[in-house]
py3Dmol code that shows the C-alpha trace and the ligand (Angstrom):
import py3Dmol

protein = """\
ATOM      1  CA  UNK A   1       2.266 250.358  57.483  1.00  0.00           C
ATOM      2  CA  UNK A   2       0.420 252.582  54.997  1.00  0.00           C
ATOM      3  CA  UNK A   3      -3.026 253.820  56.033  1.00  0.00           C
ATOM      4  CA  UNK A   4      -5.515 252.641  53.363  1.00  0.00           C
ATOM      5  CA  UNK A   5      -7.618 255.725  52.622  1.00  0.00           C
ATOM      6  CA  UNK A   6      -9.238 254.014  49.603  1.00  0.00           C
ATOM      7  CA  UNK A   7     -11.010 251.780  52.129  1.00  0.00           C
ATOM      8  CA  UNK A   8     -12.615 254.541  54.177  1.00  0.00           C
ATOM      9  CA  UNK A   9     -13.346 256.782  51.157  1.00  0.00           C
ATOM     10  CA  UNK A  10     -13.169 255.085  47.741  1.00  0.00           C
ATOM     11  CA  UNK A  11     -14.436 258.334  46.165  1.00  0.00           C
ATOM     12  CA  UNK A  12     -11.420 260.428  47.275  1.00  0.00           C
ATOM     13  CA  UNK A  13      -9.698 261.587  44.072  1.00  0.00           C
ATOM     14  CA  UNK A  14      -6.871 263.500  45.721  1.00  0.00           C
ATOM     15  CA  UNK A  15      -5.450 264.170  49.142  1.00  0.00           C
ATOM     16  CA  UNK A  16      -2.206 265.064  50.877  1.00  0.00           C
ATOM     17  CA  UNK A  17       0.450 262.641  52.151  1.00  0.00           C
ATOM     18  CA  UNK A  18       4.007 262.360  53.410  1.00  0.00           C
ATOM     19  CA  UNK A  19       6.797 260.194  51.988  1.00  0.00           C
ATOM     20  CA  UNK A  20       7.915 257.708  54.652  1.00  0.00           C
ATOM     21  CA  UNK A  21      10.218 255.432  52.595  1.00  0.00           C
ATOM     22  CA  UNK A  22      11.662 254.554  49.190  1.00  0.00           C
ATOM     23  CA  UNK A  23      11.886 250.893  48.155  1.00  0.00           C
ATOM     24  CA  UNK A  24      14.985 249.267  46.652  1.00  0.00           C
ATOM     25  CA  UNK A  25      13.104 249.055  43.318  1.00  0.00           C
ATOM     26  CA  UNK A  26      12.495 252.818  43.204  1.00  0.00           C
ATOM     27  CA  UNK A  27       8.958 252.857  44.610  1.00  0.00           C
ATOM     28  CA  UNK A  28       7.484 255.388  47.027  1.00  0.00           C
ATOM     29  CA  UNK A  29       5.756 254.603  50.324  1.00  0.00           C
ATOM     30  CA  UNK A  30       3.443 257.240  51.830  1.00  0.00           C
ATOM     31  CA  UNK A  31       2.065 257.439  55.373  1.00  0.00           C
ATOM     32  CA  UNK A  32      -1.472 257.179  53.974  1.00  0.00           C
ATOM     33  CA  UNK A  33      -2.750 256.731  50.418  1.00  0.00           C
ATOM     34  CA  UNK A  34      -5.827 256.751  48.193  1.00  0.00           C
ATOM     35  CA  UNK A  35      -3.986 254.547  45.633  1.00  0.00           C
ATOM     36  CA  UNK A  36      -5.374 250.984  45.572  1.00  0.00           C
ATOM     37  CA  UNK A  37      -2.627 248.315  45.281  1.00  0.00           C
ATOM     38  CA  UNK A  38      -3.078 245.553  42.689  1.00  0.00           C
ATOM     39  CA  UNK A  39      -4.901 242.616  44.252  1.00  0.00           C
ATOM     40  CA  UNK A  40      -8.075 240.558  44.179  1.00  0.00           C
ATOM     41  CA  UNK A  41      -8.119 240.793  40.387  1.00  0.00           C
ATOM     42  CA  UNK A  42      -8.252 244.610  40.455  1.00  0.00           C
ATOM     43  CA  UNK A  43      -5.344 246.555  38.871  1.00  0.00           C
ATOM     44  CA  UNK A  44      -3.239 248.980  40.894  1.00  0.00           C
ATOM     45  CA  UNK A  45      -4.122 252.664  40.632  1.00  0.00           C
ATOM     46  CA  UNK A  46      -2.258 255.181  38.483  1.00  0.00           C
ATOM     47  CA  UNK A  47      -2.071 258.953  38.903  1.00  0.00           C
ATOM     48  CA  UNK A  48       0.461 261.576  39.966  1.00  0.00           C
ATOM     49  CA  UNK A  49       2.316 263.077  42.928  1.00  0.00           C
ATOM     50  CA  UNK A  50       2.722 266.866  43.148  1.00  0.00           C
ATOM     51  CA  UNK A  51       5.168 268.706  45.407  1.00  0.00           C
ATOM     52  CA  UNK A  52       6.686 272.174  45.120  1.00  0.00           C
ATOM     53  CA  UNK A  53       6.984 272.656  41.320  1.00  0.00           C
ATOM     54  CA  UNK A  54       7.449 268.927  40.621  1.00  0.00           C
ATOM     55  CA  UNK A  55       5.122 266.288  39.196  1.00  0.00           C
ATOM     56  CA  UNK A  56       5.851 262.547  39.191  1.00  0.00           C
ATOM     57  CA  UNK A  57       3.529 260.239  37.228  1.00  0.00           C
ATOM     58  CA  UNK A  58       2.596 256.994  39.009  1.00  0.00           C
ATOM     59  CA  UNK A  59       2.152 254.012  36.652  1.00  0.00           C
ATOM     60  CA  UNK A  60       0.714 251.520  39.130  1.00  0.00           C
ATOM     61  CA  UNK A  61       0.486 250.619  42.800  1.00  0.00           C
ATOM     62  CA  UNK A  62       1.568 247.364  44.429  1.00  0.00           C
ATOM     63  CA  UNK A  63       1.537 245.702  47.838  1.00  0.00           C
ATOM     64  CA  UNK A  64       4.967 245.919  49.455  1.00  0.00           C
ATOM     65  CA  UNK A  65       6.541 244.292  52.464  1.00  0.00           C
ATOM     66  CA  UNK A  66       4.361 243.981  55.536  1.00  0.00           C
ATOM     67  CA  UNK A  67       1.414 246.346  55.199  1.00  0.00           C
ATOM     68  CA  UNK A  68       3.236 248.821  52.972  1.00  0.00           C
ATOM     69  CA  UNK A  69       1.669 250.138  49.766  1.00  0.00           C
ATOM     70  CA  UNK A  70       4.180 251.038  47.037  1.00  0.00           C
ATOM     71  CA  UNK A  71       3.531 253.694  44.372  1.00  0.00           C
ATOM     72  CA  UNK A  72       5.530 252.827  41.227  1.00  0.00           C
ATOM     73  CA  UNK A  73       6.759 255.825  39.153  1.00  0.00           C
ATOM     74  CA  UNK A  74       6.094 255.788  35.399  1.00  0.00           C
ATOM     75  CA  UNK A  75       9.700 256.762  34.665  1.00  0.00           C
ATOM     76  CA  UNK A  76      12.931 256.697  36.692  1.00  0.00           C
ATOM     77  CA  UNK A  77      12.782 260.377  37.627  1.00  0.00           C
ATOM     78  CA  UNK A  78      13.818 262.091  40.853  1.00  0.00           C
ATOM     79  CA  UNK A  79      11.779 260.778  43.776  1.00  0.00           C
ATOM     80  CA  UNK A  80      10.384 263.130  46.422  1.00  0.00           C
ATOM     81  CA  UNK A  81      12.751 262.758  49.412  1.00  0.00           C
ATOM     82  CA  UNK A  82      11.603 260.997  52.584  1.00  0.00           C
ATOM     83  CA  UNK A  83       9.723 263.521  54.708  1.00  0.00           C
ATOM     84  CA  UNK A  84       8.295 265.420  51.720  1.00  0.00           C
ATOM     85  CA  UNK A  85       4.694 266.553  52.125  1.00  0.00           C
ATOM     86  CA  UNK A  86       2.892 266.223  48.788  1.00  0.00           C
ATOM     87  CA  UNK A  87      -0.432 266.031  47.016  1.00  0.00           C
ATOM     88  CA  UNK A  88      -1.496 262.666  45.580  1.00  0.00           C
ATOM     89  CA  UNK A  89      -4.029 262.585  42.734  1.00  0.00           C
ATOM     90  CA  UNK A  90      -5.626 259.512  41.164  1.00  0.00           C
ATOM     91  CA  UNK A  91      -6.288 258.859  37.506  1.00  0.00           C
ATOM     92  CA  UNK A  92      -9.909 258.969  38.630  1.00  0.00           C
ATOM     93  CA  UNK A  93     -11.557 258.101  35.328  1.00  0.00           C
ATOM     94  CA  UNK A  94      -9.663 254.800  35.246  1.00  0.00           C
ATOM     95  CA  UNK A  95     -10.232 253.984  38.936  1.00  0.00           C
ATOM     96  CA  UNK A  96     -13.955 254.754  38.790  1.00  0.00           C
ATOM     97  CA  UNK A  97     -14.305 252.333  35.866  1.00  0.00           C
ATOM     98  CA  UNK A  98     -12.517 249.687  37.989  1.00  0.00           C
ATOM     99  CA  UNK A  99     -15.064 250.352  40.747  1.00  0.00           C
ATOM    100  CA  UNK A 100     -17.966 249.953  38.304  1.00  0.00           C
ATOM    101  CA  UNK A 101     -16.588 246.726  36.796  1.00  0.00           C
ATOM    102  CA  UNK A 102     -15.651 245.324  40.215  1.00  0.00           C
ATOM    103  CA  UNK A 103     -19.110 245.913  41.704  1.00  0.00           C
ATOM    104  CA  UNK A 104     -20.658 244.551  38.510  1.00  0.00           C
ATOM    105  CA  UNK A 105     -18.753 241.295  39.044  1.00  0.00           C
ATOM    106  CA  UNK A 106     -20.246 240.965  42.545  1.00  0.00           C
ATOM    107  CA  UNK A 107     -23.669 241.146  40.872  1.00  0.00           C
ATOM    108  CA  UNK A 108     -22.619 238.703  38.134  1.00  0.00           C
ATOM    109  CA  UNK A 109     -21.911 236.204  40.929  1.00  0.00           C
ATOM    110  CA  UNK A 110     -25.486 236.808  42.138  1.00  0.00           C
ATOM    111  CA  UNK A 111     -26.948 236.332  38.640  1.00  0.00           C
ATOM    112  CA  UNK A 112     -24.940 233.086  38.307  1.00  0.00           C
ATOM    113  CA  UNK A 113     -25.051 231.550  41.819  1.00  0.00           C
ATOM    114  CA  UNK A 114     -22.223 229.046  41.291  1.00  0.00           C
ATOM    115  CA  UNK A 115     -18.736 228.769  42.858  1.00  0.00           C
ATOM    116  CA  UNK A 116     -16.192 231.237  41.430  1.00  0.00           C
ATOM    117  CA  UNK A 117     -12.612 230.080  40.854  1.00  0.00           C
ATOM    118  CA  UNK A 118     -11.060 233.314  39.589  1.00  0.00           C
ATOM    119  CA  UNK A 119     -11.587 236.715  38.063  1.00  0.00           C
ATOM    120  CA  UNK A 120     -10.001 239.818  36.612  1.00  0.00           C
ATOM    121  CA  UNK A 121     -10.893 243.480  36.200  1.00  0.00           C
ATOM    122  CA  UNK A 122      -9.875 246.161  33.709  1.00  0.00           C
ATOM    123  CA  UNK A 123     -11.274 249.597  32.938  1.00  0.00           C
ATOM    124  CA  UNK A 124     -13.261 248.181  29.994  1.00  0.00           C
ATOM    125  CA  UNK A 125     -14.487 244.812  31.247  1.00  0.00           C
ATOM    126  CA  UNK A 126     -14.290 242.134  33.896  1.00  0.00           C
ATOM    127  CA  UNK A 127     -14.562 238.376  33.959  1.00  0.00           C
ATOM    128  CA  UNK A 128     -15.337 235.611  36.406  1.00  0.00           C
ATOM    129  CA  UNK A 129     -14.493 231.925  36.063  1.00  0.00           C
ATOM    130  CA  UNK A 130     -17.338 229.753  37.299  1.00  0.00           C
ATOM    131  CA  UNK A 131     -17.454 226.085  38.225  1.00  0.00           C
ATOM    132  CA  UNK A 132     -20.110 225.612  35.538  1.00  0.00           C
ATOM    133  CA  UNK A 133     -19.985 222.463  33.363  1.00  0.00           C
ATOM    134  CA  UNK A 134     -22.616 223.751  30.889  1.00  0.00           C
ATOM    135  CA  UNK A 135     -22.684 227.258  29.454  1.00  0.00           C
ATOM    136  CA  UNK A 136     -25.797 229.347  30.269  1.00  0.00           C
ATOM    137  CA  UNK A 137     -28.412 228.552  27.623  1.00  0.00           C
ATOM    138  CA  UNK A 138     -29.711 232.059  27.232  1.00  0.00           C
ATOM    139  CA  UNK A 139     -27.045 234.774  27.240  1.00  0.00           C
ATOM    140  CA  UNK A 140     -29.613 237.515  26.636  1.00  0.00           C
ATOM    141  CA  UNK A 141     -31.640 236.422  29.662  1.00  0.00           C
ATOM    142  CA  UNK A 142     -28.461 236.457  31.789  1.00  0.00           C
ATOM    143  CA  UNK A 143     -27.638 239.958  30.557  1.00  0.00           C
ATOM    144  CA  UNK A 144     -31.173 241.171  31.301  1.00  0.00           C
ATOM    145  CA  UNK A 145     -31.095 239.639  34.806  1.00  0.00           C
ATOM    146  CA  UNK A 146     -27.755 241.290  35.578  1.00  0.00           C
ATOM    147  CA  UNK A 147     -28.905 244.672  34.226  1.00  0.00           C
ATOM    148  CA  UNK A 148     -32.071 244.399  36.342  1.00  0.00           C
ATOM    149  CA  UNK A 149     -29.961 243.892  39.492  1.00  0.00           C
ATOM    150  CA  UNK A 150     -27.850 246.942  38.579  1.00  0.00           C
ATOM    151  CA  UNK A 151     -30.939 249.049  37.907  1.00  0.00           C
ATOM    152  CA  UNK A 152     -32.360 248.324  41.382  1.00  0.00           C
ATOM    153  CA  UNK A 153     -29.718 250.855  42.530  1.00  0.00           C
ATOM    154  CA  UNK A 154     -29.043 248.930  45.747  1.00  0.00           C
ATOM    155  CA  UNK A 155     -26.657 250.380  48.360  1.00  0.00           C
ATOM    156  CA  UNK A 156     -23.174 248.812  48.624  1.00  0.00           C
ATOM    157  CA  UNK A 157     -21.882 248.908  52.204  1.00  0.00           C
ATOM    158  CA  UNK A 158     -19.159 247.306  54.297  1.00  0.00           C
ATOM    159  CA  UNK A 159     -18.956 245.554  57.640  1.00  0.00           C
ATOM    160  CA  UNK A 160     -16.008 244.231  59.575  1.00  0.00           C
ATOM    161  CA  UNK A 161     -16.166 240.930  61.415  1.00  0.00           C
ATOM    162  CA  UNK A 162     -13.632 239.302  63.740  1.00  0.00           C
ATOM    163  CA  UNK A 163     -12.491 235.687  63.486  1.00  0.00           C
ATOM    164  CA  UNK A 164     -14.114 235.146  66.922  1.00  0.00           C
ATOM    165  CA  UNK A 165     -17.482 236.451  65.652  1.00  0.00           C
ATOM    166  CA  UNK A 166     -17.207 234.198  62.604  1.00  0.00           C
ATOM    167  CA  UNK A 167     -16.487 231.173  64.819  1.00  0.00           C
ATOM    168  CA  UNK A 168     -19.475 232.053  67.019  1.00  0.00           C
ATOM    169  CA  UNK A 169     -21.820 232.434  63.997  1.00  0.00           C
ATOM    170  CA  UNK A 170     -21.190 229.528  61.594  1.00  0.00           C
ATOM    171  CA  UNK A 171     -24.532 230.300  59.910  1.00  0.00           C
ATOM    172  CA  UNK A 172     -23.152 233.641  58.749  1.00  0.00           C
ATOM    173  CA  UNK A 173     -20.587 231.954  56.525  1.00  0.00           C
ATOM    174  CA  UNK A 174     -23.452 230.066  54.846  1.00  0.00           C
ATOM    175  CA  UNK A 175     -25.091 233.360  53.898  1.00  0.00           C
ATOM    176  CA  UNK A 176     -21.880 234.455  52.169  1.00  0.00           C
ATOM    177  CA  UNK A 177     -21.271 233.676  48.523  1.00  0.00           C
ATOM    178  CA  UNK A 178     -17.526 233.230  49.189  1.00  0.00           C
ATOM    179  CA  UNK A 179     -15.984 231.808  52.374  1.00  0.00           C
ATOM    180  CA  UNK A 180     -13.969 234.419  54.297  1.00  0.00           C
ATOM    181  CA  UNK A 181     -10.213 233.987  54.843  1.00  0.00           C
ATOM    182  CA  UNK A 182      -9.346 233.021  58.425  1.00  0.00           C
ATOM    183  CA  UNK A 183      -6.424 233.885  60.632  1.00  0.00           C
ATOM    184  CA  UNK A 184      -6.257 237.601  59.801  1.00  0.00           C
ATOM    185  CA  UNK A 185      -7.964 238.738  63.001  1.00  0.00           C
ATOM    186  CA  UNK A 186     -10.746 240.534  61.183  1.00  0.00           C
ATOM    187  CA  UNK A 187     -12.295 240.425  57.749  1.00  0.00           C
ATOM    188  CA  UNK A 188     -14.010 243.086  55.671  1.00  0.00           C
ATOM    189  CA  UNK A 189     -17.407 242.094  54.286  1.00  0.00           C
ATOM    190  CA  UNK A 190     -19.084 243.839  51.365  1.00  0.00           C
ATOM    191  CA  UNK A 191     -22.888 243.835  51.389  1.00  0.00           C
ATOM    192  CA  UNK A 192     -25.187 244.668  48.472  1.00  0.00           C
ATOM    193  CA  UNK A 193     -28.729 245.613  49.472  1.00  0.00           C
ATOM    194  CA  UNK A 194     -29.983 245.917  53.028  1.00  0.00           C
ATOM    195  CA  UNK A 195     -32.257 243.831  55.235  1.00  0.00           C
ATOM    196  CA  UNK A 196     -34.777 241.805  53.236  1.00  0.00           C
ATOM    197  CA  UNK A 197     -33.367 243.314  50.034  1.00  0.00           C
ATOM    198  CA  UNK A 198     -29.827 242.045  50.735  1.00  0.00           C
ATOM    199  CA  UNK A 199     -28.707 240.066  47.692  1.00  0.00           C
ATOM    200  CA  UNK A 200     -24.983 239.565  48.297  1.00  0.00           C
ATOM    201  CA  UNK A 201     -22.488 239.399  51.163  1.00  0.00           C
ATOM    202  CA  UNK A 202     -18.871 238.418  50.604  1.00  0.00           C
ATOM    203  CA  UNK A 203     -15.405 239.102  51.934  1.00  0.00           C
ATOM    204  CA  UNK A 204     -13.621 241.617  49.694  1.00  0.00           C
ATOM    205  CA  UNK A 205     -10.871 244.227  50.017  1.00  0.00           C
ATOM    206  CA  UNK A 206     -11.476 246.060  46.734  1.00  0.00           C
ATOM    207  CA  UNK A 207     -13.095 249.381  45.878  1.00  0.00           C
ATOM    208  CA  UNK A 208     -16.817 249.535  45.023  1.00  0.00           C
ATOM    209  CA  UNK A 209     -19.373 252.082  43.866  1.00  0.00           C
ATOM    210  CA  UNK A 210     -21.823 253.344  46.519  1.00  0.00           C
ATOM    211  CA  UNK A 211     -24.970 252.130  44.751  1.00  0.00           C
ATOM    212  CA  UNK A 212     -25.324 249.554  41.994  1.00  0.00           C
ATOM    213  CA  UNK A 213     -26.952 252.058  39.604  1.00  0.00           C
ATOM    214  CA  UNK A 214     -23.521 253.702  39.192  1.00  0.00           C
ATOM    215  CA  UNK A 215     -22.346 250.612  37.306  1.00  0.00           C
ATOM    216  CA  UNK A 216     -24.474 251.787  34.387  1.00  0.00           C
ATOM    217  CA  UNK A 217     -25.165 249.771  31.260  1.00  0.00           C
ATOM    218  CA  UNK A 218     -23.397 246.431  30.840  1.00  0.00           C
ATOM    219  CA  UNK A 219     -23.203 243.770  28.162  1.00  0.00           C
ATOM    220  CA  UNK A 220     -22.349 240.077  28.543  1.00  0.00           C
ATOM    221  CA  UNK A 221     -19.502 239.237  26.169  1.00  0.00           C
ATOM    222  CA  UNK A 222     -17.924 235.936  25.280  1.00  0.00           C
ATOM    223  CA  UNK A 223     -18.586 232.879  27.441  1.00  0.00           C
ATOM    224  CA  UNK A 224     -15.452 230.755  27.095  1.00  0.00           C
ATOM    225  CA  UNK A 225     -14.860 227.126  27.981  1.00  0.00           C
ATOM    226  CA  UNK A 226     -11.885 226.819  30.323  1.00  0.00           C
ATOM    227  CA  UNK A 227     -11.501 223.146  31.114  1.00  0.00           C
ATOM    228  CA  UNK A 228     -14.185 220.484  31.607  1.00  0.00           C
ATOM    229  CA  UNK A 229     -15.986 222.155  34.492  1.00  0.00           C
ATOM    230  CA  UNK A 230     -15.210 225.829  34.012  1.00  0.00           C
ATOM    231  CA  UNK A 231     -16.774 228.655  32.047  1.00  0.00           C
ATOM    232  CA  UNK A 232     -15.320 232.154  31.822  1.00  0.00           C
ATOM    233  CA  UNK A 233     -18.025 234.828  31.619  1.00  0.00           C
ATOM    234  CA  UNK A 234     -17.000 238.278  30.319  1.00  0.00           C
ATOM    235  CA  UNK A 235     -18.900 241.450  31.252  1.00  0.00           C
ATOM    236  CA  UNK A 236     -18.291 244.767  29.447  1.00  0.00           C
ATOM    237  CA  UNK A 237     -19.159 248.341  30.386  1.00  0.00           C
ATOM    238  CA  UNK A 238     -21.208 249.764  27.507  1.00  0.00           C
ATOM    239  CA  UNK A 239     -20.173 253.366  28.175  1.00  0.00           C
TER     240      UNK A 239
END
"""
ligand_1 = """\
1
ZN
Zn -15.406 243.522 45.890
"""
view = py3Dmol.view(width=600, height=400)
view.addModel(protein, "pdb")
view.setStyle({"model": 0}, {"cartoon": {"style": "trace"}})
view.addModel(ligand_1, "xyz")
view.setStyle({"model": 1}, {"stick": {}})
view.zoomTo()
view.show()
């Protein structure tokens, strides 16, 4: 399996690593990586690998077999051989924007406390699909409420909980905005705010900013009707 360094330090922009395998499709598996694999609506990371005098651009990152993470080269160039020690560097500007949008969507689900049926993230904007028969009446008020949550600059932290702890504390699931997946042994929870100021707790494997103020200025975009009971709410980064 690949050690997921983006979990322990989402702010790591570059680090070292060792090639442990190539995939049949021409991907590269490292022993440990800061590259986030596409999932949970968040795109896979791009960047580059550096070894000796060589540079290989990475176009995206995907989940592979088992717990492998696969770095996908931008062009079919020579791969670093298995065993190569190298330096891995993220396209940080893009990833940090994913972190801002992603954390902003957690707050959007606080501003609109309704069930979420889907979502997607890019470096410009994100969207959530809500089980919401009627569109919000006042888009400007929604935007102001979301910006106010961001501007509280609340800490974003993580906790891990085991299936056994979840079973022993059914009330905990009620405090979560999304039910956690079961049967994985343990689940990562992302918390926004602490103690009495906690405003969100949900299972999530993505990458987040450390405090909500880092999201910066946002704007609510189009609110689209997607079926009888669903509304798609778009949120843009302003800068
Ligand atoms: Zn998340």
